[in-house]
C-alpha positions as CSV (number, residue, x, y, z in Angstrom):
1,M,-14.0,-20.1,10.9
2,A,-11.7,-23.1,10.1
3,T,-12.8,-26.4,8.7
4,A,-11.8,-29.6,10.0
5,A,-11.5,-31.7,6.9
6,K,-7.8,-31.8,6.1
7,T,-5.4,-31.5,9.4
8,Q,-2.5,-33.1,8.1
9,G,-4.7,-35.0,5.5
10,K,-3.2,-38.7,6.4
11,H,-1.0,-40.2,8.8
12,K,2.4,-41.5,8.2
13,N,0.7,-45.1,7.3
14,G,-1.0,-43.3,4.6
15,K,-4.7,-44.7,5.8
16,K,-7.4,-41.9,5.9
17,A,-9.1,-40.9,9.2
18,R,-11.4,-43.4,10.8
19,H,-14.3,-41.0,11.0
20,S,-15.8,-38.6,8.7
21,A,-14.3,-35.1,9.7
22,V,-16.8,-32.5,10.7
23,T,-17.2,-29.4,8.3
24,D,-19.9,-27.3,10.0
25,S,-18.6,-23.7,9.7
26,R,-19.9,-22.9,13.3
27,P,-22.6,-25.0,15.0
28,V,-24.3,-22.6,17.6
29,N,-27.4,-23.6,19.8
30,N,-28.7,-20.2,19.8
31,G,-31.0,-21.5,22.5
32,T,-33.2,-23.5,20.2
33,R,-32.5,-26.6,22.2
34,P,-32.8,-27.2,26.0
35,P,-29.6,-27.7,28.0
36,M,-28.2,-31.2,27.8
37,T,-28.9,-33.1,31.1
38,A,-26.1,-34.8,32.8
39,K,-27.8,-38.2,32.3
40,E,-27.8,-37.6,28.5
41,F,-24.2,-36.2,28.6
42,E,-22.9,-39.4,30.3
43,R,-24.8,-41.7,27.7
44,E,-23.4,-39.8,24.7
45,L,-19.8,-39.6,26.5
46,E,-19.6,-43.3,27.1
47,P,-18.9,-44.7,23.4
48,L,-16.8,-41.6,22.8
49,Q,-14.3,-42.6,25.6
50,E,-14.3,-46.1,24.3
51,E,-13.2,-44.8,21.1
52,L,-10.5,-43.0,22.8
53,V,-9.3,-46.2,24.4
54,K,-9.2,-47.7,20.8
55,L,-7.4,-44.5,19.9
56,Q,-5.0,-45.2,22.7
57,E,-4.2,-48.9,21.7
58,W,-3.5,-48.0,18.3
59,V,-0.9,-44.9,19.2
60,K,0.5,-47.5,21.4
61,A,0.8,-50.3,18.6
62,T,1.7,-47.8,15.9
63,G,4.0,-45.6,17.5
64,A,2.1,-42.5,16.4
65,K,2.8,-39.1,17.8
66,I,-0.1,-36.9,18.4
67,C,0.0,-33.3,19.9
68,I,-3.2,-31.6,20.7
69,V,-3.5,-27.8,21.7
70,F,-6.2,-26.3,23.6
71,E,-6.6,-22.4,23.6
72,G,-9.2,-19.9,24.5
73,R,-10.3,-17.4,27.0
74,D,-10.5,-17.9,30.7
75,A,-13.4,-20.1,31.7
76,A,-14.0,-21.3,28.0
77,G,-13.9,-24.8,29.2
78,K,-10.5,-26.0,28.4
79,G,-9.6,-28.0,31.7
80,G,-13.2,-29.8,31.6
81,T,-13.0,-30.9,28.1
82,I,-9.2,-32.2,28.5
83,K,-10.4,-34.0,31.8
84,R,-13.2,-35.8,29.7
85,I,-10.6,-36.8,27.2
86,T,-8.3,-38.3,29.5
87,E,-10.2,-39.8,32.2
88,R,-10.7,-43.1,30.9
89,V,-7.3,-43.4,29.2
90,S,-3.7,-44.3,30.4
91,P,-1.8,-41.1,31.9
92,R,1.3,-43.0,30.4
93,V,0.0,-42.7,26.8
94,F,-2.0,-39.3,27.3
95,R,0.1,-36.8,28.9
96,V,-1.3,-33.3,29.8
97,M,1.1,-30.3,29.7
98,A,-0.1,-27.3,31.6
99,L,3.4,-25.3,32.1
100,P,3.7,-22.7,34.9
101,A,5.0,-19.3,34.4
102,P,8.6,-19.4,32.8
103,T,11.5,-19.5,35.3
104,E,14.5,-16.9,34.9
105,R,16.5,-19.4,32.9
106,E,13.7,-20.0,30.5
107,K,13.2,-16.6,29.8
108,S,16.7,-16.5,28.5
109,Q,16.0,-19.4,26.1
110,M,14.5,-19.3,22.7
111,Y,10.8,-18.6,23.3
112,I,9.3,-21.9,22.2
113,Q,12.3,-24.1,23.5
114,R,10.3,-25.0,26.9
115,Y,7.5,-26.3,24.8
116,L,9.5,-28.4,22.4
117,Q,10.8,-30.7,25.2
118,H,7.4,-31.6,25.8
119,L,6.2,-32.9,22.3
120,P,5.1,-36.4,21.8
121,A,7.4,-39.2,21.3
122,A,6.3,-42.6,19.5
123,G,3.4,-43.9,21.1
124,E,2.3,-40.7,23.0
125,V,-0.5,-38.3,22.7
126,V,0.5,-34.7,24.5
127,I,-2.4,-32.3,25.3
128,F,-1.3,-28.7,26.0
129,D,-3.7,-26.9,28.3
130,R,-2.5,-23.6,26.9
131,S,0.7,-23.7,24.7
132,W,3.2,-21.6,22.8
133,Y,0.2,-19.5,21.6
134,N,0.4,-17.7,25.0
135,R,2.8,-15.5,23.3
136,A,0.2,-14.4,21.0
137,G,-2.5,-14.1,23.8
138,V,-2.1,-13.5,27.4
139,E,1.5,-12.5,27.2
140,R,0.6,-9.7,24.6
141,V,-2.6,-8.6,26.3
142,M,-1.1,-8.4,29.7
143,G,2.3,-6.9,28.6
144,Y,4.6,-9.5,29.4
145,A,5.9,-9.6,25.9
146,T,6.7,-6.8,23.6
147,E,5.3,-6.1,20.2
148,E,8.5,-7.0,18.8
149,Q,8.5,-10.5,20.3
150,V,4.9,-10.9,19.3
151,K,5.8,-10.3,15.9
152,S,8.6,-12.6,15.7
153,F,6.5,-15.5,17.2
154,L,3.8,-14.8,14.5
155,D,6.4,-14.5,11.8
156,H,7.7,-18.0,12.6
157,V,5.2,-20.1,14.4
158,V,3.7,-21.7,11.2
159,D,7.3,-22.9,10.2
160,V,7.7,-24.3,13.5
161,E,4.5,-26.3,13.2
162,R,5.2,-27.4,9.7
163,A,8.4,-28.9,11.2
164,M,6.5,-30.7,13.7
165,I,4.3,-32.2,11.1
166,A,7.4,-33.0,9.1
167,S,8.8,-34.8,11.8
168,G,5.4,-37.2,11.8
169,I,3.6,-35.7,14.6
170,I,-0.2,-35.1,14.1
171,L,-0.9,-31.6,15.2
172,I,-4.4,-30.7,16.2
173,K,-5.3,-27.1,17.5
174,Y,-8.7,-26.2,19.4
175,W,-9.9,-22.8,20.1
176,L,-12.7,-22.9,22.6
177,E,-15.3,-20.0,22.0
178,V,-17.3,-18.6,24.7
179,E,-19.7,-15.5,24.8
180,P,-19.0,-12.7,27.5
181,D,-22.0,-13.4,29.4
182,E,-21.4,-17.0,29.8
183,Q,-17.7,-16.0,30.7
184,T,-19.1,-14.0,33.5
185,R,-21.5,-16.6,34.8
186,R,-18.7,-19.0,34.9
187,L,-16.1,-16.5,36.7
188,Q,-18.7,-15.6,39.2
189,D,-19.5,-19.1,39.9
190,R,-15.7,-19.7,40.8
191,I,-15.9,-16.7,43.2
192,D,-19.3,-18.4,45.0
193,D,-18.2,-22.0,44.9
194,G,-15.7,-22.8,47.5
195,R,-14.7,-26.0,45.2
196,K,-13.9,-23.9,42.3
197,V,-12.2,-20.7,44.0
198,W,-9.0,-22.3,43.2
199,K,-9.5,-22.0,39.5
200,L,-9.7,-18.2,39.9
201,S,-6.4,-16.6,39.8
202,P,-5.3,-12.8,39.9
203,M,-4.6,-13.0,36.2
204,D,-8.2,-13.9,35.6
205,L,-9.6,-11.1,37.3
206,E,-7.1,-8.5,35.7
207,S,-7.7,-10.0,32.1
208,Y,-11.6,-10.2,32.5
209,G,-12.0,-6.6,31.8
210,R,-9.6,-6.8,28.6
211,W,-12.2,-8.7,26.4
212,Y,-11.7,-6.7,23.5
213,D,-8.0,-6.8,23.8
214,Y,-8.1,-10.4,23.7
215,S,-10.4,-10.5,20.5
216,R,-7.9,-8.3,18.6
217,A,-5.0,-10.6,19.8
218,R,-7.1,-13.8,18.8
219,D,-8.1,-12.3,15.3
220,Q,-4.3,-11.7,14.4
221,M,-3.2,-14.9,15.7
222,F,-5.8,-16.8,13.7
223,A,-4.9,-14.5,10.5
224,V,-1.4,-15.7,10.7
225,S,-1.6,-19.3,12.1
226,D,-5.0,-20.6,10.6
227,T,-3.5,-22.3,7.5
228,P,-4.6,-25.4,5.5
229,E,-1.6,-27.3,7.0
230,T,-2.1,-25.9,10.5
231,P,-5.6,-24.9,11.0
232,W,-7.3,-23.8,14.3
233,H,-10.6,-25.9,14.9
234,V,-13.2,-23.8,17.0
235,V,-15.3,-25.3,19.4
236,D,-18.5,-23.4,20.7
237,S,-18.3,-24.1,24.3
238,N,-21.1,-21.9,25.5
239,E,-23.0,-24.8,26.4
240,K,-20.1,-27.1,28.1
241,R,-21.6,-30.6,27.7
242,R,-22.3,-30.2,23.9
243,G,-19.0,-28.4,23.4
244,R,-17.2,-31.4,25.0
245,L,-19.0,-34.1,23.1
246,N,-18.5,-32.3,19.9
247,C,-14.8,-31.7,20.5
248,I,-14.1,-35.4,21.2
249,A,-16.1,-36.7,18.1
250,H,-14.3,-34.2,16.2
251,L,-10.8,-35.2,17.5
252,L,-11.5,-38.8,16.9
253,S,-12.7,-37.6,13.2
254,L,-9.1,-36.3,12.4
255,I,-7.0,-39.2,13.5
256,P,-6.7,-42.3,11.4
257,Y,-6.8,-44.8,13.9
258,Q,-7.9,-48.6,13.6
259,E,-9.0,-50.9,16.4
260,I,-6.2,-53.1,17.3
261,P,-7.1,-56.8,17.9
262,R,-7.2,-58.2,21.5
263,A,-7.0,-61.6,22.8
264,K,-10.2,-62.5,24.9
265,V,-9.7,-61.7,28.4
266,K,-10.3,-64.5,30.9
267,L,-9.7,-64.7,34.4
268,P,-7.4,-67.5,35.8
269,K,-8.2,-69.6,38.7
270,R,-7.2,-68.6,42.0
271,Q,-4.7,-70.6,43.9
272,S,-5.7,-72.7,46.7
273,D,-5.5,-71.4,50.4
274,D,-2.9,-74.0,51.1
275,G,-3.4,-73.8,54.6
276,Y,-3.5,-70.0,55.2
277,V,-5.1,-68.9,58.1
278,D,-6.0,-65.2,58.6
279,P,-4.3,-63.7,61.3
280,K,-6.8,-61.6,62.8
281,H,-4.8,-58.4,62.4
282,P,-6.6,-55.4,64.2
283,Y,-6.7,-53.6,60.7
284,R,-7.2,-49.8,61.3
285,F,-10.3,-49.2,59.1
286,I,-11.4,-45.7,58.5
287,P,-14.7,-44.6,60.1
288,Q,-17.7,-45.3,57.7
289,R,-19.2,-42.0,57.9
290,Y,-21.0,-42.5,54.6
C-alpha cells in the first residue's frame, strides 16, 4: 500500500508539514482491540477538529489551495469521514463536492471538465465525495464507460493531477477500504434503518454483487495512479470510528499549516435599554414536546 510521507513534499511557502506523516503500511485492528466507544471517539475527535480550525485559518491567511479526494466501495464510510472533517469548520472554506450523474451536455464535454471547475481557488479546501475516478471505478464496472474511455482516462489522469499540483494545489487522495462482510452489514443496516434508507440507491444494490469486478478496477487504478507525486493513501475503515480519527490525523500530517495568531476576544458591553419597552407581542412559540 502507499505511504503518506511525501504528498507533494512541501507547500509553496517551502515549509514542511506541521505533523509527522504516518508511514504504516496497513494498520489493521484484526479484532485485537475492543471497538472504540462513542465517548472515546468524541474525546479523541475534539483536538483533531481544533487542529482543522487552525488549518482553516492558515488556508485563509495564506491563500493555500487544498483538494482532497475520497474514494472507496459503497458503504466504506466516505460520507461519515467527510462529515467529521467539516462539521466544525466553515462551509465557505471547506466545500464538499458530490456531483450527480452527468447531464447530456456534460457527457459531450472532455470527461474531467466538469470536475475541473470545482477545484479550489486561493483560500479554499475542496473535498470530493467521489471524483474523476468514477471513470476507473463505477462507470467501468457498471458499463457506463467503454474500455477505450477507461484506458484514455488512465493514460492521462496522472498528467492532469501533476498539472493541478504544478498550479499550487495540494492534492490528497484517500481510498477507504472495507471488508466484504462489513460492507454487507452496513448495507443491511441501511435497509433496516428508516434514517438511512435514503443512502441505499438502486446502483448500490446492483453493484453489491460485483465485488471482484470492483477489486480488479481498483487494482488497475492503483497500478496507474498511485505514484510518488500523486499517491493513494488507504484508510482501514472496517471500524468506522478509528478509521475516521486515523484519516483526520493523517490529513493534518500532510499539510504544512501553522497556527495563525489571533487577537484575544472579549465581549463588548451591551448598550443601555434607553427606555425600550417590551411590546408583549403574542409570539407563536412552537410546542415544547421535549
